[in-house]
C-alpha positions as a Markdown table, in Angstrom:
| # | Residue | x | y | z |
|---|---|---|---|---|
| 1 | Met | 123.2 | 72.4 | 74.4 |
| 2 | Thr | 123.3 | 73.8 | 77.9 |
| 3 | Gln | 126.6 | 75.5 | 78.7 |
| 4 | Thr | 128.1 | 74.7 | 82.1 |
| 5 | Ile | 129.1 | 77.8 | 84.0 |
| 6 | Arg | 132.3 | 77.3 | 85.9 |
| 7 | Lys | 132.3 | 78.9 | 89.4 |
| 8 | Asn | 135.4 | 80.1 | 91.2 |
| 9 | Leu | 135.8 | 79.5 | 94.9 |
| 10 | Asn | 134.7 | 83.0 | 95.9 |
| 11 | Asp | 131.4 | 82.5 | 93.9 |
| 12 | Tyr | 130.3 | 80.1 | 96.7 |
| 13 | Ser | 129.0 | 82.1 | 99.6 |
| 14 | Trp | 130.3 | 79.7 | 102.2 |
| 15 | Ala | 133.8 | 80.0 | 100.9 |
| 16 | Arg | 134.0 | 83.8 | 100.7 |
| 17 | Trp | 132.4 | 84.2 | 104.1 |
| 18 | Thr | 134.8 | 81.6 | 105.6 |
| 19 | Ala | 137.7 | 83.7 | 104.1 |
| 20 | Met | 136.2 | 86.8 | 105.7 |
| 21 | Val | 136.0 | 85.1 | 109.2 |
| 22 | Leu | 139.6 | 83.8 | 108.9 |
| 23 | Ile | 140.9 | 87.3 | 108.1 |
| 24 | Ala | 138.7 | 88.9 | 110.7 |
| 25 | Met | 140.0 | 86.6 | 113.5 |
| 26 | Met | 143.6 | 87.5 | 112.8 |
| 27 | Met | 142.7 | 91.2 | 113.0 |
| 28 | Leu | 140.6 | 90.6 | 116.1 |
| 29 | Phe | 143.5 | 89.2 | 118.0 |
| 30 | Ala | 145.8 | 92.0 | 116.7 |
| 31 | His | 143.5 | 94.7 | 118.0 |
| 32 | Met | 143.1 | 92.9 | 121.3 |
| 33 | Phe | 146.9 | 93.2 | 121.7 |
| 34 | Val | 146.8 | 96.9 | 120.8 |
| 35 | Asp | 144.7 | 97.8 | 123.8 |
| 36 | Val | 145.8 | 95.1 | 126.3 |
| 37 | Ile | 147.4 | 97.7 | 128.6 |
| 38 | Ser | 144.8 | 100.4 | 128.2 |
| 39 | Pro | 142.4 | 99.2 | 130.9 |
| 40 | Ile | 145.2 | 98.8 | 133.4 |
| 41 | Lys | 146.9 | 102.1 | 132.8 |
| 42 | Glu | 147.0 | 103.0 | 136.5 |
| 43 | Leu | 148.4 | 99.5 | 137.4 |
| 44 | Ile | 151.4 | 99.9 | 135.1 |
| 45 | Gln | 151.9 | 103.4 | 136.4 |
| 46 | Val | 152.2 | 102.0 | 139.9 |
| 47 | Gln | 154.2 | 98.8 | 139.0 |
| 48 | Arg | 156.5 | 100.2 | 136.3 |
| 49 | Gly | 156.4 | 104.0 | 136.9 |
| 50 | Trp | 154.7 | 104.9 | 133.6 |
| 51 | Thr | 153.2 | 108.4 | 134.0 |
| 52 | Ser | 150.5 | 109.7 | 131.7 |
| 53 | Asp | 152.9 | 111.4 | 129.3 |
| 54 | Ile | 155.1 | 108.2 | 129.3 |
| 55 | Phe | 152.0 | 106.1 | 128.6 |
| 56 | Gly | 151.0 | 108.5 | 125.8 |
| 57 | Thr | 154.5 | 108.2 | 124.2 |
| 58 | Tyr | 154.3 | 104.4 | 124.5 |
| 59 | Ala | 150.8 | 104.4 | 122.9 |
| 60 | Gly | 152.0 | 106.5 | 120.0 |
| 61 | Ser | 155.1 | 104.4 | 119.4 |
| 62 | Glu | 152.9 | 101.8 | 117.7 |
| 63 | Tyr | 152.7 | 104.0 | 114.6 |
| 64 | Leu | 156.2 | 105.7 | 114.6 |
| 65 | Leu | 157.9 | 103.4 | 112.1 |
| 66 | Asn | 154.8 | 103.5 | 109.9 |
| 67 | Val | 155.0 | 107.3 | 109.9 |
| 68 | Trp | 158.6 | 107.2 | 108.8 |
| 69 | Gly | 157.9 | 105.3 | 105.7 |
| 70 | Phe | 157.2 | 101.6 | 106.5 |
| 71 | Leu | 153.6 | 101.8 | 105.5 |
| 72 | Ile | 154.5 | 103.1 | 102.1 |
| 73 | Leu | 156.9 | 100.2 | 101.8 |
| 74 | Ala | 154.2 | 97.8 | 103.0 |
| 75 | Gly | 151.9 | 99.0 | 100.3 |
| 76 | Ile | 154.5 | 98.4 | 97.6 |
| 77 | Ile | 155.2 | 94.9 | 99.1 |
| 78 | Leu | 151.5 | 94.2 | 99.0 |
| 79 | Asp | 151.1 | 95.2 | 95.4 |
| 80 | Lys | 154.3 | 93.4 | 94.3 |
| 81 | Met | 154.1 | 90.2 | 96.4 |
| 82 | Gly | 150.3 | 89.8 | 96.9 |
| 83 | Ile | 148.0 | 89.2 | 99.9 |
| 84 | Arg | 149.4 | 85.8 | 100.9 |
| 85 | Phe | 153.0 | 86.7 | 101.3 |
| 86 | Thr | 152.2 | 90.1 | 102.9 |
| 87 | Gly | 149.6 | 88.8 | 105.3 |
| 88 | Leu | 151.9 | 86.0 | 106.6 |
| 89 | Ala | 154.8 | 88.5 | 106.9 |
| 90 | Ser | 152.6 | 90.9 | 108.9 |
| 91 | Ala | 151.4 | 88.2 | 111.3 |
| 92 | Ile | 154.9 | 87.1 | 112.0 |
| 93 | Thr | 156.1 | 90.7 | 112.5 |
| 94 | Met | 153.2 | 91.2 | 115.0 |
| 95 | Ile | 154.3 | 88.2 | 117.0 |
| 96 | Val | 158.0 | 89.3 | 117.1 |
| 97 | Gly | 157.0 | 92.8 | 118.3 |
| 98 | Ala | 154.5 | 91.4 | 120.8 |
| 99 | Ala | 157.1 | 89.1 | 122.3 |
| 100 | Ile | 159.5 | 92.0 | 122.8 |
| 101 | Lys | 156.8 | 94.0 | 124.6 |
| 102 | Phe | 155.9 | 91.0 | 126.7 |
| 103 | Tyr | 159.5 | 90.6 | 127.8 |
| 104 | Ala | 159.7 | 94.4 | 128.6 |
| 105 | Val | 156.9 | 94.3 | 131.1 |
| 106 | Ser | 157.8 | 90.9 | 132.6 |
| 107 | Glu | 159.6 | 90.3 | 135.8 |
| 108 | Ala | 162.3 | 88.5 | 133.8 |
| 109 | Phe | 163.4 | 91.9 | 132.4 |
| 110 | Ile | 163.9 | 93.5 | 135.9 |
| 111 | Gly | 167.5 | 93.5 | 137.0 |
| 112 | Thr | 169.0 | 92.5 | 133.7 |
| 113 | Gly | 172.0 | 94.2 | 132.0 |
| 114 | Leu | 169.7 | 95.4 | 129.2 |
| 115 | Glu | 167.5 | 97.2 | 131.8 |
| 116 | Ser | 170.5 | 98.8 | 133.3 |
| 117 | Trp | 171.8 | 100.0 | 129.9 |
| 118 | Leu | 168.3 | 101.3 | 128.9 |
| 119 | Asn | 168.1 | 103.1 | 132.2 |
| 120 | Ser | 171.5 | 104.8 | 131.7 |
| 121 | Trp | 170.1 | 107.3 | 129.1 |
| 122 | Trp | 166.8 | 109.3 | 129.0 |
| 123 | Thr | 166.4 | 108.6 | 132.6 |
| 124 | Ala | 162.9 | 110.2 | 132.8 |
| 125 | Phe | 161.7 | 107.3 | 130.6 |
| 126 | Pro | 161.7 | 103.9 | 132.3 |
| 127 | Ala | 163.7 | 101.1 | 130.7 |
| 128 | Ser | 160.5 | 98.9 | 130.6 |
| 129 | Ala | 158.7 | 101.7 | 128.6 |
| 130 | Lys | 161.6 | 102.1 | 126.2 |
| 131 | Leu | 161.7 | 98.4 | 125.4 |
| 132 | Ala | 157.9 | 98.0 | 125.3 |
| 133 | Ser | 157.7 | 101.0 | 122.9 |
| 134 | Ala | 160.4 | 99.4 | 120.7 |
| 135 | Gly | 158.4 | 96.1 | 120.6 |
| 136 | Phe | 155.1 | 98.1 | 120.0 |
| 137 | Met | 156.7 | 99.9 | 117.0 |
| 138 | Ile | 157.6 | 96.5 | 115.5 |
| 139 | Phe | 154.1 | 95.1 | 116.3 |
| 140 | Gly | 152.6 | 98.3 | 114.8 |
| 141 | Cys | 154.4 | 97.7 | 111.5 |
| 142 | Gly | 152.9 | 94.3 | 111.3 |
| 143 | Cys | 149.4 | 95.4 | 112.5 |
| 144 | Glu | 149.1 | 98.2 | 109.9 |
| 145 | Met | 150.5 | 96.0 | 107.1 |
| 146 | Ala | 147.9 | 93.4 | 108.1 |
| 147 | Gly | 145.2 | 96.0 | 108.0 |
| 148 | Ile | 145.9 | 97.1 | 104.4 |
| 149 | Thr | 146.3 | 93.4 | 103.4 |
| 150 | Ala | 142.9 | 92.6 | 104.9 |
| 151 | Ser | 141.3 | 95.4 | 103.0 |
| 152 | Lys | 142.7 | 94.3 | 99.7 |
| 153 | Ala | 141.9 | 90.7 | 100.4 |
| 154 | Met | 138.3 | 91.6 | 101.1 |
| 155 | Ala | 138.1 | 93.6 | 97.9 |
| 156 | Lys | 139.5 | 90.6 | 95.9 |
| 157 | Trp | 137.1 | 88.0 | 97.4 |
| 158 | Phe | 134.0 | 90.2 | 97.4 |
| 159 | Glu | 134.5 | 92.2 | 94.2 |
| 160 | Gly | 131.0 | 92.7 | 92.6 |
| 161 | Lys | 129.4 | 91.0 | 95.6 |
| 162 | Glu | 128.5 | 92.0 | 99.1 |
| 163 | Met | 131.7 | 94.1 | 99.6 |
| 164 | Ala | 130.4 | 96.7 | 102.0 |
| 165 | Leu | 128.6 | 94.1 | 104.1 |
| 166 | Ala | 131.7 | 91.9 | 104.2 |
| 167 | Met | 134.0 | 94.7 | 105.2 |
| 168 | Gly | 131.4 | 95.8 | 107.7 |
| 169 | Leu | 131.2 | 92.4 | 109.3 |
| 170 | Glu | 135.0 | 92.1 | 109.3 |
| 171 | Met | 135.2 | 95.5 | 111.1 |
| 172 | Ala | 132.4 | 94.5 | 113.5 |
| 173 | Leu | 134.2 | 91.3 | 114.5 |
| 174 | Thr | 137.4 | 93.3 | 114.9 |
| 175 | Arg | 135.7 | 96.0 | 117.0 |
| 176 | Val | 134.6 | 93.3 | 119.4 |
| 177 | Ser | 138.3 | 93.3 | 120.5 |
| 178 | Val | 137.6 | 96.3 | 122.6 |
| 179 | Phe | 134.8 | 94.6 | 124.5 |
| 180 | Leu | 136.9 | 91.4 | 124.9 |
| 181 | Ile | 140.1 | 93.0 | 126.1 |
| 182 | Phe | 138.5 | 95.6 | 128.4 |
| 183 | Thr | 136.7 | 92.6 | 130.0 |
| 184 | Ile | 139.6 | 90.2 | 130.1 |
| 185 | Ser | 142.6 | 92.4 | 130.8 |
| 186 | Pro | 141.7 | 93.8 | 134.3 |
| 187 | Arg | 140.6 | 90.4 | 135.4 |
| 188 | Leu | 143.7 | 88.6 | 134.1 |
| 189 | Ala | 145.8 | 91.3 | 135.7 |
| 190 | Gly | 144.1 | 90.6 | 139.0 |
| 191 | Ile | 143.0 | 94.2 | 139.6 |
| 192 | Gly | 141.8 | 94.4 | 143.2 |
| 193 | Gly | 143.4 | 91.1 | 144.2 |
| 194 | Ala | 146.4 | 90.2 | 146.3 |
| 195 | Asp | 148.8 | 89.7 | 143.3 |
| 196 | Pro | 148.0 | 92.1 | 140.5 |
| 197 | Ser | 150.3 | 91.9 | 137.4 |
| 198 | Val | 150.5 | 93.5 | 134.0 |
| 199 | Val | 152.2 | 90.4 | 132.6 |
| 200 | Arg | 149.4 | 87.9 | 132.4 |
| 201 | Pro | 147.1 | 89.8 | 129.9 |
| 202 | Val | 150.0 | 90.6 | 127.6 |
| 203 | Ala | 151.0 | 86.9 | 127.6 |
| 204 | Phe | 147.5 | 85.9 | 126.8 |
| 205 | Cys | 147.2 | 88.2 | 123.8 |
| 206 | Leu | 150.6 | 87.1 | 122.6 |
| 207 | Ala | 149.2 | 83.5 | 122.5 |
| 208 | Leu | 146.2 | 84.7 | 120.5 |
| 209 | Leu | 148.4 | 86.3 | 117.9 |
| 210 | Cys | 150.0 | 82.9 | 117.3 |
| 211 | Ile | 146.5 | 81.5 | 116.7 |
| 212 | Gly | 145.8 | 84.3 | 114.3 |
| 213 | Leu | 148.8 | 83.3 | 112.2 |
| 214 | Leu | 147.4 | 79.8 | 112.0 |
| 215 | Phe | 144.0 | 81.2 | 110.8 |
| 216 | Tyr | 145.6 | 83.4 | 108.1 |
| 217 | Thr | 147.7 | 80.4 | 106.9 |
| 218 | Ile | 144.4 | 78.5 | 106.3 |
| 219 | Phe | 143.1 | 81.5 | 104.4 |
| 220 | Cys | 146.2 | 81.5 | 102.2 |
| 221 | Leu | 145.5 | 77.9 | 101.2 |
| 222 | Met | 142.0 | 79.0 | 100.1 |
| 223 | Asp | 143.4 | 82.0 | 98.2 |
| 224 | Lys | 145.9 | 79.9 | 96.4 |
| 225 | Lys | 143.2 | 77.6 | 95.2 |
| 226 | Leu | 141.1 | 80.6 | 94.0 |
| 227 | Asp | 144.1 | 81.8 | 92.0 |
| 228 | Ala | 144.6 | 78.4 | 90.5 |
| 229 | Gln | 140.9 | 78.3 | 89.4 |
| 230 | Arg | 141.4 | 81.7 | 87.8 |
| 231 | Gly | 144.4 | 80.3 | 86.0 |
| 232 | Ala | 146.8 | 83.0 | 87.3 |
| 233 | Thr | 149.2 | 83.8 | 90.1 |
| 234 | Glu | 148.5 | 86.7 | 92.4 |
| 235 | Asn | 150.4 | 89.1 | 90.2 |
| 236 | Ala | 150.3 | 87.5 | 86.7 |
| 237 | Asp | 147.8 | 89.9 | 85.2 |
| 238 | Pro | 149.8 | 92.7 | 83.5 |
| 239 | Glu | 147.0 | 95.1 | 84.2 |
| 240 | Glu | 147.6 | 94.5 | 87.9 |
| 241 | Glu | 151.3 | 95.2 | 87.8 |
| 242 | Phe | 152.3 | 98.0 | 90.2 |
| 243 | Lys | 154.6 | 100.8 | 89.1 |
| 244 | Phe | 156.5 | 103.1 | 91.5 |
| 245 | Ser | 155.1 | 106.1 | 89.5 |
| 246 | Asp | 151.6 | 105.1 | 90.8 |
| 247 | Ile | 152.6 | 106.6 | 94.2 |
| 248 | Gly | 152.9 | 110.0 | 92.5 |
| 249 | Lys | 149.5 | 109.5 | 90.8 |
| 250 | Ile | 147.9 | 108.7 | 94.2 |
| 251 | Phe | 149.5 | 111.7 | 95.9 |
| 252 | Ser | 148.4 | 114.0 | 93.1 |
| 253 | Ser | 144.8 | 113.1 | 93.6 |
| 254 | Lys | 142.8 | 115.7 | 95.4 |
| 255 | Leu | 140.2 | 113.1 | 96.3 |
| 256 | Phe | 142.9 | 111.0 | 97.9 |
| 257 | Trp | 143.8 | 113.9 | 100.2 |
| 258 | Ile | 140.2 | 114.6 | 101.1 |
| 259 | Val | 139.7 | 111.0 | 102.2 |
| 260 | Ala | 143.1 | 110.7 | 103.9 |
| 261 | Met | 142.5 | 113.9 | 106.0 |
| 262 | Leu | 139.0 | 112.8 | 106.9 |
| 263 | Cys | 140.5 | 109.4 | 107.9 |
| 264 | Val | 143.3 | 110.8 | 110.0 |
| 265 | Leu | 141.2 | 113.3 | 111.9 |
| 266 | Tyr | 138.4 | 110.9 | 112.6 |
| 267 | Tyr | 140.5 | 108.0 | 113.7 |
| 268 | Ser | 142.8 | 110.3 | 115.8 |
| 269 | Ala | 139.7 | 111.0 | 117.9 |
| 270 | Ile | 138.9 | 107.3 | 118.3 |
| 271 | Phe | 141.9 | 105.0 | 118.8 |
| 272 | Pro | 144.0 | 107.4 | 121.0 |
| 273 | Phe | 140.8 | 107.9 | 123.0 |
| 274 | Gln | 140.6 | 104.2 | 123.6 |
| 275 | Lys | 144.0 | 104.3 | 125.3 |
| 276 | Phe | 142.8 | 106.8 | 127.9 |
| 277 | Ala | 139.0 | 106.1 | 128.0 |
| 278 | Ala | 139.0 | 103.7 | 131.0 |
| 279 | Asn | 141.2 | 106.0 | 133.1 |
| 280 | Met | 139.0 | 109.0 | 132.0 |
| 281 | Leu | 135.9 | 107.2 | 133.4 |
| 282 | Gln | 137.9 | 106.1 | 136.4 |
| 283 | Ser | 138.9 | 109.7 | 137.2 |
| 284 | Thr | 135.6 | 111.4 | 136.3 |
| 285 | Leu | 133.2 | 109.0 | 138.0 |
| 286 | Gly | 135.5 | 107.9 | 140.8 |
| 287 | Leu | 135.5 | 104.2 | 139.8 |
| 288 | Asp | 138.0 | 101.4 | 140.2 |
| 289 | Ala | 139.9 | 100.2 | 137.0 |
| 290 | Thr | 137.8 | 97.1 | 136.5 |
| 291 | Thr | 134.4 | 98.9 | 136.8 |
| 292 | Ala | 135.6 | 101.7 | 134.4 |
| 293 | Ala | 136.8 | 99.1 | 131.9 |
| 294 | Asp | 133.5 | 97.3 | 132.2 |
| 295 | Ile | 131.6 | 100.4 | 131.2 |
| 296 | Phe | 133.9 | 101.3 | 128.3 |
| 297 | Arg | 134.0 | 97.7 | 127.0 |
| 298 | Trp | 130.5 | 98.3 | 125.5 |
| 299 | Phe | 131.9 | 100.9 | 123.1 |
| 300 | Pro | 132.2 | 98.5 | 120.2 |
| 301 | Ile | 128.9 | 96.7 | 120.8 |
| 302 | Gly | 126.9 | 99.5 | 119.1 |
| 303 | Ala | 129.4 | 99.3 | 116.1 |
| 304 | Ala | 129.3 | 95.5 | 116.0 |
| 305 | Cys | 125.5 | 95.5 | 115.9 |
| 306 | Val | 124.9 | 98.4 | 113.5 |
| 307 | Thr | 127.9 | 97.9 | 111.1 |
| 308 | Pro | 126.4 | 94.8 | 109.2 |
| 309 | Phe | 123.2 | 96.6 | 108.6 |
| 310 | Leu | 125.1 | 99.7 | 107.4 |
| 311 | Gly | 127.1 | 97.4 | 105.1 |
| 312 | Trp | 123.9 | 95.9 | 103.7 |
| 313 | Tyr | 122.4 | 99.4 | 103.2 |
| 314 | Leu | 125.6 | 100.7 | 101.4 |
| 315 | Asp | 125.6 | 97.6 | 99.1 |
| 316 | Asn | 121.9 | 98.0 | 98.2 |
| 317 | Lys | 121.0 | 101.7 | 98.7 |
| 318 | Gly | 124.3 | 103.7 | 98.9 |
| 319 | Lys | 124.6 | 107.1 | 100.8 |
| 320 | Gly | 128.2 | 106.5 | 101.8 |
| 321 | Ala | 129.2 | 110.2 | 101.9 |
| 322 | Thr | 126.1 | 111.1 | 104.0 |
| 323 | Met | 127.1 | 108.4 | 106.5 |
| 324 | Leu | 130.5 | 110.0 | 106.9 |
| 325 | Ile | 128.9 | 113.3 | 107.9 |
| 326 | Leu | 126.5 | 111.7 | 110.4 |
| 327 | Gly | 129.4 | 109.7 | 111.9 |
| 328 | Ala | 131.5 | 112.8 | 112.5 |
| 329 | Leu | 128.5 | 114.7 | 114.0 |
| 330 | Leu | 127.9 | 111.9 | 116.5 |
| 331 | Met | 131.5 | 111.8 | 117.5 |
| 332 | Ile | 131.5 | 115.5 | 118.2 |
| 333 | Val | 128.5 | 115.1 | 120.4 |
| 334 | Cys | 130.0 | 112.2 | 122.4 |
| 335 | His | 133.3 | 113.8 | 123.1 |
| 336 | Ser | 131.6 | 117.0 | 124.1 |
| 337 | Ile | 129.6 | 115.0 | 126.6 |
| 338 | Phe | 132.8 | 113.5 | 128.0 |
| 339 | Ala | 134.4 | 116.9 | 128.2 |
| 340 | Leu | 131.6 | 119.1 | 129.6 |
| 341 | Val | 128.6 | 117.2 | 130.7 |
| 342 | Leu | 130.0 | 114.2 | 132.5 |
| 343 | Pro | 132.2 | 116.2 | 134.9 |
| 344 | Ala | 129.3 | 118.4 | 135.8 |
| 345 | Phe | 126.8 | 115.5 | 136.1 |
| 346 | Pro | 128.8 | 112.4 | 136.9 |
| 347 | Ser | 126.5 | 109.6 | 135.9 |
| 348 | Lys | 127.2 | 106.0 | 134.7 |
| 349 | Val | 124.0 | 106.2 | 132.6 |
| 350 | Ile | 125.3 | 109.3 | 130.8 |
| 351 | Ala | 128.7 | 107.8 | 130.3 |
| 352 | Phe | 127.3 | 104.5 | 129.1 |
| 353 | Ser | 124.9 | 106.2 | 126.7 |
| 354 | Ala | 127.7 | 108.4 | 125.2 |
| 355 | Ile | 129.9 | 105.4 | 124.8 |
| 356 | Ile | 127.2 | 103.4 | 122.9 |
| 357 | Leu | 126.5 | 106.4 | 120.7 |
| 358 | Leu | 130.2 | 106.7 | 120.0 |
| 359 | Gly | 130.2 | 103.1 | 118.9 |
| 360 | Val | 127.5 | 103.8 | 116.4 |
| 361 | Ser | 129.6 | 106.7 | 115.1 |
| 362 | Phe | 132.5 | 104.3 | 114.8 |
| 363 | Ser | 130.3 | 102.0 | 112.7 |
| 364 | Leu | 129.1 | 104.7 | 110.3 |
| 365 | Val | 132.5 | 106.2 | 109.3 |
| 366 | Pro | 134.6 | 103.0 | 108.7 |
| 367 | Ala | 131.6 | 101.2 | 107.1 |
| 368 | Ala | 131.2 | 104.0 | 104.5 |
| 369 | Leu | 134.9 | 104.9 | 104.2 |
| 370 | Trp | 136.8 | 101.7 | 103.3 |
| 371 | Pro | 134.4 | 100.3 | 100.7 |
| 372 | Ser | 134.5 | 103.7 | 98.9 |
| 373 | Ile | 138.3 | 103.5 | 98.2 |
| 374 | Pro | 137.9 | 100.9 | 95.4 |
| 375 | Lys | 135.4 | 103.3 | 93.7 |
| 376 | Ile | 137.9 | 106.2 | 93.6 |
| 377 | Met | 141.3 | 104.3 | 93.1 |
| 378 | Asp | 142.6 | 102.2 | 90.2 |
| 379 | Lys | 142.6 | 98.6 | 91.2 |
| 380 | Arg | 146.2 | 98.3 | 90.0 |
| 381 | Phe | 147.5 | 100.3 | 93.0 |
| 382 | Leu | 144.6 | 99.7 | 95.4 |
| 383 | Gly | 147.0 | 98.2 | 98.0 |
| 384 | Ser | 149.2 | 101.3 | 97.8 |
| 385 | Ala | 146.2 | 103.6 | 98.0 |
| 386 | Tyr | 145.1 | 101.8 | 101.2 |
| 387 | Ser | 148.7 | 101.9 | 102.6 |
| 388 | Leu | 149.1 | 105.6 | 101.9 |
| 389 | Ile | 145.8 | 106.5 | 103.6 |
| 390 | Phe | 146.9 | 104.3 | 106.5 |
| 391 | Trp | 150.2 | 106.1 | 106.4 |
| 392 | Val | 148.6 | 109.6 | 106.7 |
| 393 | Gln | 146.3 | 108.2 | 109.4 |
| 394 | Asn | 149.3 | 107.0 | 111.4 |
| 395 | Phe | 150.6 | 110.5 | 111.8 |
| 396 | Gly | 147.6 | 111.3 | 113.8 |
| 397 | Leu | 147.5 | 107.9 | 115.7 |
| 398 | Ser | 151.2 | 108.4 | 116.6 |
| 399 | Phe | 151.2 | 112.0 | 117.8 |
| 400 | Thr | 147.7 | 112.3 | 119.2 |
| 401 | Pro | 148.4 | 110.0 | 122.2 |
| 402 | Met | 151.6 | 111.9 | 123.0 |
| 403 | Leu | 149.6 | 115.2 | 122.8 |
| 404 | Ile | 146.9 | 113.9 | 125.1 |
| 405 | Gly | 149.4 | 112.5 | 127.6 |
| 406 | Tyr | 151.2 | 115.9 | 127.6 |
| 407 | Val | 148.0 | 117.9 | 128.0 |
| 408 | Leu | 146.9 | 115.6 | 130.8 |
| 409 | Glu | 150.1 | 116.0 | 132.7 |
| 410 | Lys | 150.3 | 119.8 | 132.2 |
| 411 | Thr | 146.7 | 120.4 | 133.2 |
| 412 | Asn | 147.0 | 118.1 | 136.3 |
| 413 | Pro | 150.3 | 119.0 | 138.0 |
| 414 | Gly | 151.3 | 116.7 | 140.8 |
| 415 | Val | 148.6 | 114.0 | 140.1 |
| 416 | Ala | 151.0 | 111.4 | 138.7 |
| 417 | Glu | 153.4 | 111.8 | 141.7 |
| 418 | Gln | 150.5 | 111.3 | 144.1 |
| 419 | Ile | 149.3 | 108.1 | 142.4 |
| 420 | Glu | 152.8 | 106.7 | 142.3 |
| 421 | Ala | 153.1 | 107.5 | 146.0 |
| 422 | Gly | 150.0 | 105.4 | 146.7 |
| 423 | Val | 147.7 | 108.3 | 147.6 |
| 424 | Thr | 144.1 | 107.1 | 147.2 |
| 425 | Gly | 141.2 | 109.2 | 145.7 |
| 426 | Val | 143.5 | 111.2 | 143.3 |
| 427 | Ala | 142.0 | 111.7 | 139.9 |
| 428 | Tyr | 142.9 | 113.4 | 136.6 |
| 429 | Asn | 140.7 | 116.2 | 135.1 |
| 430 | Tyr | 140.2 | 115.1 | 131.5 |
| 431 | Thr | 138.3 | 118.2 | 130.3 |
| 432 | Tyr | 141.1 | 119.7 | 128.1 |
| 433 | Pro | 142.2 | 116.4 | 126.6 |
| 434 | Met | 138.6 | 115.6 | 125.7 |
| 435 | Leu | 138.2 | 119.1 | 124.1 |
| 436 | Val | 141.2 | 118.2 | 121.9 |
| 437 | Phe | 139.2 | 115.2 | 120.6 |
| 438 | Val | 136.2 | 117.5 | 120.0 |
| 439 | Gly | 138.3 | 119.8 | 117.9 |
| 440 | Leu | 139.5 | 116.8 | 115.8 |
| 441 | Gly | 135.9 | 115.8 | 115.3 |
| 442 | Ile | 134.9 | 119.2 | 114.0 |
| 443 | Leu | 137.7 | 119.2 | 111.5 |
| 444 | Ala | 136.7 | 115.7 | 110.3 |
| 445 | Leu | 133.1 | 116.9 | 109.8 |
| 446 | Leu | 134.4 | 119.8 | 107.6 |
| 447 | Phe | 136.2 | 117.3 | 105.3 |
| 448 | Ala | 133.2 | 115.0 | 105.2 |
| 449 | Leu | 131.0 | 117.9 | 104.1 |
| 450 | Tyr | 133.5 | 118.9 | 101.4 |
| 451 | Leu | 133.7 | 115.3 | 100.2 |
| 452 | Lys | 129.9 | 115.1 | 99.8 |
| 453 | Ala | 129.9 | 118.4 | 97.9 |
| 454 | Asp | 132.7 | 117.2 | 95.7 |
| 455 | Asp | 131.0 | 113.9 | 95.0 |
| 456 | Arg | 127.9 | 115.9 | 93.9 |
| 457 | Arg | 129.9 | 118.0 | 91.5 |
| 458 | Asn | 132.0 | 115.2 | 90.0 |
| 459 | Asn | 129.9 | 112.0 | 90.5 |
| 460 | Tyr | 132.4 | 109.7 | 92.2 |
| 461 | His | 129.4 | 107.3 | 92.9 |
| 462 | Leu | 130.0 | 107.5 | 96.7 |
| 463 | Glu | 126.3 | 107.9 | 97.2 |
| 464 | Glu | 125.4 | 104.9 | 94.9 |
| 465 | Pro | 125.0 | 101.3 | 96.0 |
| 466 | Asn | 128.0 | 98.9 | 95.8 |
| 467 | Ile | 126.2 | 95.8 | 94.3 |
| 468 | Lys | 126.5 | 96.3 | 90.5 |
| 469 | Asp | 123.0 | 95.0 | 89.6 |
| 470 | Lys | 121.5 | 97.4 | 92.1 |
| 471 | Ala | 123.5 | 100.3 | 90.7 |
| 472 | Ala | 122.2 | 99.5 | 87.2 |
| 473 | Gln | 118.6 | 99.5 | 88.2 |
């Protein structure tokens, strides 16, 4: 008698890839909101009085609450409550924070009692920047919580299947956010027109976050059906039960700290750079904001094109640790070009080539890094492991923009005042800030080299393929 094999929902390729798309769309819209003001940095400086150091503080505020412990709490919530509850909570939190930021930069905020009160203390920091930073902190809590939830959800739906490819495609879709927002934001803001405004792009991205919540709600219905087919709730398996002592186990892992330090150093030279990249091109090449944004928007295209192939290669061939090294090397080369070559030879071709190459670097490292975490961490506290790595990463993401803004102002005295006064043709010199990014890349490379050497000694399987039947061959 032929035995019928019962399939779960994630055994059907259409179902698990649909789940991936729903998760990726929520993260796409979240990352669009993250960078919505980056292409119009000069406009918000003129209209709201945000200098580079103020802008850097605002950019770093996204991660401040995460640094002070929220991400650790988010990981515990994820392992205790599951991916459905945590994902929906993160989406709602993002919307609340985004709404506060929208109000802060809107004309409706100007002249209110709240603005007067916020202006009454720390007078060097505009009221709009204070409130926008507060909203960005709340949004950042939801965004980072959504990130670790997405990682655990992908691990659940693609376990033993095309995990690296799925994570790679999810990241590729998410990275397209840079192309989209650097294309849309200056145009919605009306750069070069008669009525430029920082409000319109923020409002547009707030609406997208609401759509993202709807998409994740649909995913939750699919995930609930998957658990019903497995005959278990999200947390019914006693082997999956999280214990607070697991945090100590994670922190005591040398491998955790190697991966976490590689992560924080690498990402600190990527995401904070995105906040200043358009203005760097604008200053170095003498471009207007829209043209500079149009050049930098191609940054994620290299990543979006290459990442799926890298995911396939990792699934079938492996070499994850080697990819981390190559990615760090490419980043060092690109930031060195921005720091030393582009100022001496101002060329759109050089800038465009370096940006595309940086995008390739940005595909190599995340594509290899995140699928490696399930190999080195117990599945029981996988959510907490992701959250703690994100937590360490957030230290860099929070303080690096502040450092870059500070270095930019100190090495360019008087430039901010001239721009605010309406003087044309004034530009920042970005050499020293870009050298800071080069230094971060060098440190990331050292940790990547150490990780590969440690994998060779202890066989963590980081160089092996992810698909089980391939690994067994």
